TIKE-604229 format. One record per residue (C-alpha): residue number from 0; residue in one letter; x, y, z. Coordinates in pm, whole numbers. Example, Ala and Ser with C-alpha at 12.3 -4.5 7.8 and 13.67 -1.06 7.14 Angstrom:
2
[0; "a"; [1230; -450; 780]]
[1; "s"; [1367; -106; 714]]
//
This chain:
467
[0; "m"; [-3317; -335; 1996]]
[1; "h"; [-3256; -465; 2340]]
[2; "k"; [-2916; -424; 2468]]
[3; "r"; [-2831; -725; 2681]]
[4; "v"; [-2700; -925; 2387]]
[5; "l"; [-2622; -803; 2034]]
[6; "l"; [-2454; -956; 1730]]
[7; "w"; [-2181; -701; 1742]]
[8; "s"; [-2062; -412; 1954]]
[9; "a"; [-1970; -70; 1837]]
[10; "v"; [-1807; 227; 1993]]
[11; "t"; [-1932; 561; 1876]]
[12; "v"; [-1805; 895; 1984]]
[13; "l"; [-2014; 1209; 2004]]
[14; "g"; [-1786; 1496; 2094]]
[15; "l"; [-1441; 1629; 2029]]
[16; "c"; [-1242; 1336; 2154]]
[17; "v"; [-1272; 1019; 2362]]
[18; "f"; [-923; 881; 2377]]
[19; "a"; [-659; 1041; 2593]]
[20; "g"; [-388; 1224; 2409]]
[21; "c"; [-587; 1328; 2100]]
[22; "g"; [-673; 1677; 2217]]
[23; "k"; [-728; 1896; 2518]]
[24; "q"; [-1051; 2008; 2675]]
[25; "d"; [-1106; 2359; 2809]]
[26; "s"; [-1022; 2370; 3178]]
[27; "d"; [-1368; 2503; 3261]]
[28; "v"; [-1545; 2213; 3088]]
[29; "t"; [-1647; 1904; 3285]]
[30; "v"; [-1593; 1595; 3071]]
[31; "l"; [-1853; 1325; 3137]]
[32; "r"; [-1763; 981; 3003]]
[33; "v"; [-2087; 789; 2942]]
[34; "a"; [-2113; 427; 2823]]
[35; "n"; [-2446; 282; 2715]]
[36; "s"; [-2581; -3; 2506]]
[37; "e"; [-2603; 48; 2134]]
[38; "e"; [-2908; 235; 2000]]
[39; "y"; [-3034; 292; 2353]]
[40; "i"; [-3078; 671; 2350]]
[41; "d"; [-3243; 919; 2115]]
[42; "e"; [-2993; 1022; 1849]]
[43; "g"; [-3223; 1286; 1698]]
[44; "g"; [-3283; 1343; 1329]]
[45; "w"; [-3659; 1286; 1343]]
[46; "d"; [-3860; 1385; 1038]]
[47; "a"; [-4127; 1649; 1093]]
[48; "e"; [-4403; 1391; 1045]]
[49; "e"; [-4264; 1196; 1339]]
[50; "t"; [-4353; 1479; 1577]]
[51; "i"; [-4553; 1347; 1871]]
[52; "e"; [-4855; 1568; 1942]]
[53; "l"; [-5013; 1506; 2282]]
[54; "e"; [-5369; 1589; 2378]]
[55; "d"; [-5263; 1897; 2579]]
[56; "g"; [-5094; 2046; 2272]]
[57; "t"; [-4738; 1941; 2365]]
[58; "e"; [-4523; 1864; 2063]]
[59; "i"; [-4220; 1640; 2106]]
[60; "r"; [-3957; 1578; 1841]]
[61; "g"; [-3594; 1466; 1859]]
[62; "i"; [-3401; 1703; 1635]]
[63; "h"; [-3056; 1689; 1796]]
[64; "p"; [-2893; 1395; 1976]]
[65; "m"; [-2997; 1372; 2339]]
[66; "t"; [-2637; 1415; 2451]]
[67; "e"; [-2608; 1750; 2272]]
[68; "d"; [-2938; 1869; 2417]]
[69; "f"; [-2811; 1774; 2762]]
[70; "e"; [-2495; 1981; 2718]]
[71; "k"; [-2698; 2289; 2630]]
[72; "w"; [-2952; 2230; 2908]]
[73; "y"; [-2677; 2183; 3166]]
[74; "q"; [-2510; 2511; 3079]]
[75; "d"; [-2845; 2695; 3069]]
[76; "t"; [-2951; 2543; 3402]]
[77; "y"; [-2629; 2550; 3604]]
[78; "g"; [-2416; 2804; 3419]]
[79; "e"; [-2140; 2545; 3372]]
[80; "k"; [-2007; 2368; 3063]]
[81; "v"; [-2013; 1992; 3023]]
[82; "k"; [-1895; 1773; 2737]]
[83; "v"; [-2033; 1422; 2698]]
[84; "e"; [-1794; 1159; 2565]]
[85; "y"; [-2046; 893; 2467]]
[86; "s"; [-1954; 536; 2374]]
[87; "t"; [-2147; 212; 2333]]
[88; "y"; [-2098; -156; 2411]]
[89; "g"; [-2268; -476; 2306]]
[90; "t"; [-2328; -674; 2626]]
[91; "n"; [-2297; -631; 3000]]
[92; "e"; [-2001; -866; 2991]]
[93; "e"; [-1831; -658; 2723]]
[94; "l"; [-1874; -346; 2935]]
[95; "y"; [-1724; -531; 3232]]
[96; "n"; [-1431; -650; 3021]]
[97; "q"; [-1368; -300; 2890]]
[98; "m"; [-1348; -166; 3243]]
[99; "s"; [-1128; -457; 3353]]
[100; "l"; [-888; -369; 3071]]
[101; "g"; [-858; -13; 3195]]
[102; "n"; [-1133; 183; 3020]]
[103; "v"; [-1265; 441; 3265]]
[104; "f"; [-1622; 567; 3256]]
[105; "d"; [-1810; 802; 3483]]
[106; "l"; [-2163; 680; 3408]]
[107; "v"; [-2274; 343; 3270]]
[108; "c"; [-2609; 169; 3214]]
[109; "p"; [-2585; -207; 3279]]
[110; "s"; [-2858; -458; 3365]]
[111; "e"; [-2963; -535; 3720]]
[112; "y"; [-2740; -841; 3767]]
[113; "m"; [-2432; -649; 3653]]
[114; "i"; [-2521; -363; 3888]]
[115; "m"; [-2527; -621; 4167]]
[116; "k"; [-2188; -754; 4061]]
[117; "l"; [-2034; -407; 4054]]
[118; "m"; [-2182; -338; 4397]]
[119; "q"; [-2030; -658; 4534]]
[120; "e"; [-1692; -546; 4402]]
[121; "e"; [-1741; -199; 4557]]
[122; "r"; [-1686; -28; 4222]]
[123; "l"; [-1992; 196; 4228]]
[124; "q"; [-2040; 542; 4371]]
[125; "p"; [-2376; 590; 4546]]
[126; "f"; [-2604; 870; 4435]]
[127; "s"; [-2594; 1173; 4662]]
[128; "d"; [-2867; 1263; 4908]]
[129; "e"; [-2935; 1570; 4694]]
[130; "f"; [-3020; 1344; 4397]]
[131; "f"; [-3319; 1206; 4591]]
[132; "n"; [-3444; 1544; 4712]]
[133; "t"; [-3792; 1571; 4559]]
[134; "t"; [-3820; 1941; 4641]]
[135; "e"; [-3561; 2023; 4376]]
[136; "p"; [-3741; 2095; 4046]]
[137; "e"; [-3455; 1954; 3832]]
[138; "n"; [-3454; 1621; 4018]]
[139; "y"; [-3675; 1458; 3756]]
[140; "y"; [-3573; 1104; 3853]]
[141; "a"; [-3670; 1125; 4221]]
[142; "r"; [-3984; 1321; 4136]]
[143; "g"; [-4092; 1095; 3851]]
[144; "v"; [-3975; 736; 3901]]
[145; "s"; [-4268; 493; 3909]]
[146; "a"; [-4363; 388; 4262]]
[147; "y"; [-4384; 29; 4134]]
[148; "i"; [-4033; 32; 3988]]
[149; "s"; [-3898; 207; 4295]]
[150; "s"; [-4045; -55; 4529]]
[151; "r"; [-3908; -347; 4325]]
[152; "m"; [-3561; -191; 4327]]
[153; "e"; [-3584; -121; 4701]]
[154; "d"; [-3632; -495; 4754]]
[155; "l"; [-3289; -570; 4605]]
[156; "n"; [-3004; -564; 4854]]
[157; "i"; [-2637; -648; 4813]]
[158; "g"; [-2428; -676; 5127]]
[159; "g"; [-2680; -473; 5322]]
[160; "e"; [-2683; -193; 5063]]
[161; "k"; [-2996; -111; 4865]]
[162; "l"; [-2949; -135; 4491]]
[163; "s"; [-3165; 176; 4452]]
[164; "h"; [-2889; 386; 4610]]
[165; "y"; [-2649; 286; 4331]]
[166; "g"; [-2871; 235; 4026]]
[167; "a"; [-3136; 461; 3871]]
[168; "c"; [-3378; 268; 3651]]
[169; "y"; [-3362; 362; 3283]]
[170; "m"; [-3567; 95; 3101]]
[171; "w"; [-3741; -220; 3225]]
[172; "g"; [-3948; -508; 3096]]
[173; "t"; [-4029; -878; 3090]]
[174; "m"; [-3929; -1188; 2897]]
[175; "g"; [-4193; -1361; 2688]]
[176; "l"; [-4279; -1521; 2356]]
[177; "v"; [-4344; -1339; 2030]]
[178; "y"; [-4558; -1560; 1808]]
[179; "n"; [-4766; -1569; 1493]]
[180; "p"; [-5127; -1625; 1613]]
[181; "a"; [-5229; -1752; 1268]]
[182; "e"; [-4986; -2043; 1304]]
[183; "v"; [-4935; -2092; 1679]]
[184; "s"; [-5198; -2195; 1931]]
[185; "a"; [-5269; -1930; 2195]]
[186; "e"; [-5293; -2216; 2443]]
[187; "d"; [-4941; -2336; 2361]]
[188; "v"; [-4776; -1999; 2430]]
[189; "k"; [-4924; -1995; 2779]]
[190; "h"; [-4637; -2221; 2879]]
[191; "w"; [-4261; -2205; 2832]]
[192; "d"; [-4243; -2570; 2731]]
[193; "m"; [-4381; -2478; 2389]]
[194; "l"; [-4014; -2423; 2307]]
[195; "l"; [-3977; -2803; 2340]]
[196; "n"; [-4289; -2883; 2137]]
[197; "p"; [-4199; -3096; 1830]]
[198; "a"; [-4498; -2944; 1649]]
[199; "y"; [-4283; -2632; 1614]]
[200; "a"; [-3955; -2807; 1538]]
[201; "k"; [-3710; -2572; 1364]]
[202; "r"; [-3976; -2298; 1366]]
[203; "i"; [-3883; -2139; 1700]]
[204; "t"; [-3571; -1956; 1819]]
[205; "m"; [-3409; -1925; 2161]]
[206; "k"; [-3176; -1663; 2302]]
[207; "d"; [-2802; -1704; 2260]]
[208; "g"; [-2759; -1575; 2614]]
[209; "v"; [-2705; -1806; 2906]]
[210; "r"; [-2887; -1602; 3170]]
[211; "d"; [-3208; -1563; 2972]]
[212; "s"; [-3216; -1921; 2848]]
[213; "y"; [-3124; -2056; 3193]]
[214; "f"; [-3414; -1866; 3349]]
[215; "i"; [-3663; -2002; 3094]]
[216; "a"; [-3538; -2357; 3146]]
[217; "l"; [-3583; -2312; 3522]]
[218; "g"; [-3943; -2213; 3449]]
[219; "i"; [-3993; -2536; 3255]]
[220; "l"; [-3815; -2748; 3517]]
[221; "n"; [-4023; -2607; 3803]]
[222; "a"; [-4349; -2549; 3614]]
[223; "e"; [-4557; -2787; 3826]]
[224; "k"; [-4422; -2651; 4154]]
[225; "i"; [-4456; -2279; 4080]]
[226; "s"; [-4802; -2327; 3923]]
[227; "d"; [-4941; -2507; 4225]]
[228; "p"; [-5216; -2295; 4389]]
[229; "a"; [-5070; -2366; 4734]]
[230; "f"; [-4734; -2225; 4621]]
[231; "i"; [-4894; -1920; 4460]]
[232; "q"; [-5116; -1843; 4759]]
[233; "a"; [-4839; -1869; 5017]]
[234; "a"; [-4769; -1550; 5211]]
[235; "d"; [-4405; -1556; 5099]]
[236; "y"; [-4483; -1643; 4735]]
[237; "a"; [-4265; -1366; 4588]]
[238; "d"; [-3964; -1467; 4796]]
[239; "q"; [-4008; -1836; 4718]]
[240; "l"; [-4049; -1770; 4346]]
[241; "t"; [-3729; -1564; 4345]]
[242; "k"; [-3550; -1846; 4529]]
[243; "v"; [-3667; -2110; 4281]]
[244; "m"; [-3580; -1894; 3980]]
[245; "n"; [-3230; -1830; 4114]]
[246; "d"; [-3143; -2190; 4195]]
[247; "t"; [-2792; -2262; 4066]]
[248; "s"; [-2708; -2583; 4253]]
[249; "q"; [-2514; -2844; 4058]]
[250; "e"; [-2816; -3076; 4049]]
[251; "t"; [-3034; -2799; 3905]]
[252; "v"; [-2773; -2692; 3651]]
[253; "d"; [-2751; -3053; 3528]]
[254; "q"; [-3128; -3073; 3489]]
[255; "v"; [-3138; -2737; 3313]]
[256; "e"; [-2868; -2857; 3074]]
[257; "d"; [-3088; -3149; 2972]]
[258; "i"; [-3381; -2915; 2904]]
[259; "l"; [-3170; -2666; 2710]]
[260; "s"; [-3016; -2947; 2507]]
[261; "e"; [-3363; -3057; 2396]]
[262; "m"; [-3465; -2697; 2333]]
[263; "r"; [-3154; -2642; 2123]]
[264; "k"; [-3238; -2943; 1907]]
[265; "n"; [-3592; -2815; 1856]]
[266; "a"; [-3486; -2459; 1774]]
[267; "y"; [-3423; -2311; 1434]]
[268; "s"; [-3134; -2118; 1586]]
[269; "l"; [-2976; -1958; 1885]]
[270; "e"; [-3006; -1587; 1816]]
[271; "t"; [-2920; -1254; 1970]]
[272; "d"; [-3081; -1006; 1734]]
[273; "s"; [-3196; -1190; 1422]]
[274; "g"; [-3509; -1334; 1582]]
[275; "k"; [-3702; -1014; 1522]]
[276; "a"; [-3641; -1024; 1146]]
[277; "d"; [-3705; -1399; 1133]]
[278; "m"; [-4045; -1343; 1293]]
[279; "v"; [-4136; -1064; 1052]]
[280; "t"; [-4036; -1265; 744]]
[281; "g"; [-4213; -1577; 868]]
[282; "k"; [-3896; -1785; 887]]
[283; "v"; [-3993; -1879; 1242]]
[284; "l"; [-4330; -1888; 1418]]
[285; "a"; [-4227; -1802; 1773]]
[286; "n"; [-3923; -1678; 1957]]
[287; "m"; [-3809; -1609; 2309]]
[288; "q"; [-3793; -1229; 2333]]
[289; "w"; [-3744; -929; 2558]]
[290; "s"; [-4053; -709; 2573]]
[291; "g"; [-3894; -411; 2398]]
[292; "d"; [-3776; -621; 2106]]
[293; "a"; [-4124; -772; 2100]]
[294; "v"; [-4267; -425; 2040]]
[295; "y"; [-4018; -374; 1757]]
[296; "s"; [-4114; -707; 1598]]
[297; "l"; [-4486; -634; 1622]]
[298; "d"; [-4440; -285; 1478]]
[299; "q"; [-4229; -407; 1185]]
[300; "a"; [-4461; -696; 1107]]
[301; "e"; [-4758; -461; 1113]]
[302; "e"; [-4593; -246; 846]]
[303; "d"; [-4566; -560; 631]]
[304; "g"; [-4927; -656; 688]]
[305; "v"; [-4850; -938; 934]]
[306; "e"; [-5002; -953; 1282]]
[307; "l"; [-4783; -1094; 1559]]
[308; "a"; [-4859; -1123; 1929]]
[309; "y"; [-4674; -1134; 2262]]
[310; "s"; [-4737; -1375; 2547]]
[311; "v"; [-4589; -1403; 2896]]
[312; "p"; [-4624; -1768; 2998]]
[313; "e"; [-4829; -1843; 3309]]
[314; "e"; [-4549; -2001; 3513]]
[315; "c"; [-4331; -1692; 3557]]
[316; "t"; [-4131; -1424; 3383]]
[317; "n"; [-3802; -1247; 3435]]
[318; "l"; [-3842; -886; 3548]]
[319; "w"; [-3534; -706; 3420]]
[320; "f"; [-3420; -347; 3424]]
[321; "d"; [-3124; -146; 3305]]
[322; "g"; [-3003; 134; 3530]]
[323; "w"; [-2762; 425; 3535]]
[324; "c"; [-2468; 384; 3774]]
[325; "m"; [-2171; 603; 3861]]
[326; "m"; [-1831; 435; 3856]]
[327; "k"; [-1619; 508; 4162]]
[328; "n"; [-1293; 519; 3966]]
[329; "g"; [-1452; 765; 3724]]
[330; "v"; [-1628; 1026; 3932]]
[331; "a"; [-1393; 952; 4225]]
[332; "k"; [-1413; 1253; 4455]]
[333; "d"; [-1473; 1495; 4171]]
[334; "v"; [-1778; 1689; 4288]]
[335; "k"; [-1832; 1851; 3947]]
[336; "k"; [-1829; 1511; 3771]]
[337; "q"; [-2082; 1363; 4012]]
[338; "k"; [-2302; 1669; 3973]]
[339; "a"; [-2291; 1632; 3593]]
[340; "a"; [-2351; 1255; 3609]]
[341; "e"; [-2657; 1294; 3831]]
[342; "a"; [-2782; 1579; 3614]]
[343; "f"; [-2752; 1355; 3305]]
[344; "v"; [-2976; 1094; 3471]]
[345; "n"; [-3221; 1365; 3569]]
[346; "f"; [-3225; 1512; 3218]]
[347; "l"; [-3310; 1172; 3069]]
[348; "s"; [-3585; 1140; 3333]]
[349; "r"; [-3758; 1462; 3229]]
[350; "p"; [-4094; 1350; 3084]]
[351; "d"; [-4045; 1493; 2734]]
[352; "n"; [-3705; 1324; 2711]]
[353; "v"; [-3848; 1000; 2849]]
[354; "i"; [-4097; 1005; 2562]]
[355; "r"; [-3823; 1076; 2309]]
[356; "n"; [-3614; 782; 2428]]
[357; "m"; [-3911; 544; 2449]]
[358; "y"; [-4016; 634; 2094]]
[359; "y"; [-3663; 593; 1962]]
[360; "v"; [-3557; 268; 2134]]
[361; "g"; [-3896; 95; 2177]]
[362; "y"; [-3849; 7; 2543]]
[363; "t"; [-4036; 119; 2854]]
[364; "s"; [-3892; 381; 3085]]
[365; "g"; [-3895; 336; 3461]]
[366; "i"; [-4025; 693; 3485]]
[367; "s"; [-4399; 751; 3522]]
[368; "g"; [-4364; 1128; 3548]]
[369; "g"; [-4507; 1188; 3894]]
[370; "e"; [-4737; 1491; 3878]]
[371; "d"; [-4646; 1545; 3513]]
[372; "e"; [-4903; 1356; 3305]]
[373; "r"; [-4721; 1362; 2972]]
[374; "i"; [-4587; 1007; 2982]]
[375; "y"; [-4933; 865; 3048]]
[376; "e"; [-5068; 1093; 2775]]
[377; "y"; [-4806; 943; 2544]]
[378; "v"; [-4933; 593; 2625]]
[379; "k"; [-5284; 713; 2537]]
[380; "y"; [-5144; 869; 2220]]
[381; "c"; [-5000; 531; 2120]]
[382; "y"; [-5272; 292; 2235]]
[383; "g"; [-5586; 480; 2337]]
[384; "a"; [-5906; 402; 2147]]
[385; "e"; [-6177; 596; 2332]]
[386; "n"; [-6372; 682; 2016]]
[387; "e"; [-6400; 328; 1887]]
[388; "a"; [-6704; 111; 1954]]
[389; "d"; [-6518; -205; 2056]]
[390; "v"; [-6294; -101; 2346]]
[391; "v"; [-6184; -260; 2671]]
[392; "e"; [-6033; -134; 2995]]
[393; "y"; [-5660; -169; 3054]]
[394; "p"; [-5558; -70; 3411]]
[395; "l"; [-5223; 110; 3446]]
[396; "g"; [-5263; 248; 3796]]
[397; "y"; [-4996; 17; 3940]]
[398; "f"; [-4735; 202; 3732]]
[399; "f"; [-4864; 560; 3704]]
[400; "a"; [-5040; 613; 4038]]
[401; "g"; [-4867; 643; 4371]]
[402; "e"; [-4791; 340; 4582]]
[403; "g"; [-5110; 182; 4712]]
[404; "e"; [-5322; 353; 4446]]
[405; "t"; [-5328; 79; 4184]]
[406; "e"; [-5704; 113; 4129]]
[407; "d"; [-5679; 485; 4047]]
[408; "s"; [-5946; 541; 3780]]
[409; "r"; [-5738; 817; 3620]]
[410; "y"; [-5510; 551; 3479]]
[411; "v"; [-5754; 305; 3325]]
[412; "l"; [-5684; 317; 2954]]
[413; "w"; [-5955; 239; 2700]]
[414; "t"; [-5796; 42; 2420]]
[415; "t"; [-5876; -218; 2155]]
[416; "p"; [-5913; -582; 2275]]
[417; "d"; [-5612; -701; 2073]]
[418; "q"; [-5377; -486; 2286]]
[419; "w"; [-5409; -743; 2563]]
[420; "n"; [-5151; -949; 2372]]
[421; "r"; [-4983; -688; 2158]]
[422; "q"; [-4765; -378; 2201]]
[423; "l"; [-4937; -233; 2507]]
[424; "y"; [-4922; -569; 2683]]
[425; "a"; [-4550; -590; 2606]]
[426; "q"; [-4469; -235; 2717]]
[427; "y"; [-4690; -223; 3025]]
[428; "p"; [-4779; -578; 3129]]
[429; "p"; [-5085; -617; 3353]]
[430; "e"; [-5014; -625; 3724]]
[431; "e"; [-5101; -994; 3746]]
[432; "v"; [-4815; -1070; 3506]]
[433; "l"; [-4570; -881; 3721]]
[434; "d"; [-4698; -1061; 4030]]
[435; "r"; [-4542; -1377; 3888]]
[436; "s"; [-4212; -1216; 3795]]
[437; "a"; [-3871; -1259; 3950]]
[438; "v"; [-3541; -1074; 3921]]
[439; "m"; [-3233; -1283; 3848]]
[440; "n"; [-2951; -1218; 4090]]
[441; "t"; [-2584; -1196; 4005]]
[442; "f"; [-2391; -1523; 4003]]
[443; "s"; [-2091; -1600; 4221]]
[444; "t"; [-1759; -1679; 4053]]
[445; "e"; [-1806; -2050; 4121]]
[446; "t"; [-2160; -2043; 3984]]
[447; "n"; [-2049; -1852; 3676]]
[448; "q"; [-1793; -2120; 3599]]
[449; "r"; [-2047; -2398; 3645]]
[450; "i"; [-2314; -2236; 3429]]
[451; "s"; [-2065; -2118; 3166]]
[452; "q"; [-1943; -2476; 3118]]
[453; "m"; [-2301; -2594; 3086]]
[454; "w"; [-2372; -2325; 2825]]
[455; "t"; [-2058; -2419; 2631]]
[456; "n"; [-2192; -2774; 2614]]
[457; "i"; [-2522; -2644; 2474]]
[458; "r"; [-2373; -2406; 2221]]
[459; "c"; [-2081; -2608; 2094]]
[460; "f"; [-2145; -2977; 2147]]
[461; "d"; [-2424; -3229; 2149]]
[462; "w"; [-2275; -3502; 2369]]
[463; "s"; [-2562; -3739; 2286]]
[464; "d"; [-2433; -3752; 1928]]
[465; "i"; [-2084; -3846; 2049]]
[466; "f"; [-2147; -4113; 2310]]
//
């Protein structure tokens, strides 16, 4: 399940104790307080038949929780003990509220806009120079992060500081539409305004999250402009698209409110997590969805004998990512804590652990593996179809090859034609889809107030029914 918005939040504890005063840790143990979204890390317990067997003979299976495996690996690797106090939260805003109320964490995994906010407030500790040293064999993040993901993160700056110095990409993806191709026209889902189409009245759902819904409404509002060939072919297209898709002026917010009001009337529901089940059961025919949840929906429907599909509309999509960050008030100047925090990120970036987490949570890691081919082999394991008669090429060089090597023939996957709008498309969208993507920036306090009021109007009132 994707982690930006959930129906509920839960706090789970893996370890001896999370709350101060309920026990003492050994003085030679570094306690690492980690907060992450719910169900966003491998918790182990895989059955033997779930073992992933790669072409080179590698077998991967999550037996113990990832946090426990990290503790053992850390002691084996560095000769020091670490204890992970692991807790979960429901939304980025809930995490922020927890920290505002005094909860202290060393390592957290928010979405890109929340990373930007925490950077603005100078609450993050930058990763050390040693963390980015690619000559160190245990620096799996620096050695294995996808050149594509790295370049997109390098483009994000807050106050002159690169976001990539403060956030290490964990999972990433797009926003699109999950739909039932037996009931919904493939032509309709090429455009975001299908969410306004009366032909699908009360058979579509929209996200109960202001940022996601606001972005989609901006895509509808500016569809003609951002689809114009002159706009697309401009030398500064990427910058202009980002500007348009981050417009929060009062005039734009008012126009977006009108669009969202109509969308709300047309929708079966505003949802945070139920859309996946509603798609599988056939209660709705299409829903606005994050790519990882799209994979979950397609997988579950397939088990029930129903074929769903995923589309990224032609106008634009939101490129999102969740990243690991160190909190300044947590690690402070504690060298051992920072070492353990950076090691945790590196451990999760080790290719076999990347595969474990991707299998368990259904999302796409920002790690390509560098010289280690296992992650690409895992993609082949999931979607390759070299021995079938009807196969097509699916280029993945932009993600797995080095920068500037997008046409690398090593990373052209042979797959079945349907994967161009199914799980593979959702997990690793074609490069042309990402070319029309934009990252949403963090909102200022004033903008937050303006947009929050607009969203309250959408969620709670229909003023047209009153006046």
